[in-house]
C-alpha angles and dihedrals in degrees: 000000000000130000122196121203129168143111117317095002127104117234112257127196136182143084124304121235092252092055091049091050093049093050089048089052094049091046090049092050093049094044090051091050090049094050088049091054096046093047088050089050093050090050093050091048092051091049092048090050095050090046093048088049090049089051091049090055092046092051091048093050094045090048094058097037099106094028104052101009124050116248105232140134116276144059134295137174140181146129131288093194137323092297107036128054132170147209122198132190122191126188142158115274111228112188114218099216098053122082122242093239092060091047090054093055093053106077094205127090124204113222121202112217113200109187120185117191120200132194136162130048131276129306091019096043113144132203143190123198122208123188129194142155133232134188126228135180104255094212093053092043094050095046090047089054092049094047093042094243138339131128125356138186126212126182 
């Protein structure tokens, strides 16, 4: 800010054009950085909400796996709602360090359940993978497989 004083001149006060431009540039840079931070925050919040909802659907599916759905080896797929769909792969877990004779003596099989939840549309489709293990009585599982259904027991 310049002030002129002198004989015959009136005193002037105010900002020069250069000072106004510098202030505007500083404001624009700070505002652009703030917008970037806020848009990143909104994106992260949206992703977090989507992943939380996918985890909710997965938890609900896995909780009802042995109650409403039979627990058996194989694959399955379906939709939870208009946004979220799933694929599940179930197979018997076979440990590497235990002998086959010992495994035959234990009448329980461990099943690995791999659940993948999908949402969004291509090419920006997202997914979350959930893996758990469930135990099942081998004799009941085998008789169920031979009979094409029937009762099952899950621990």
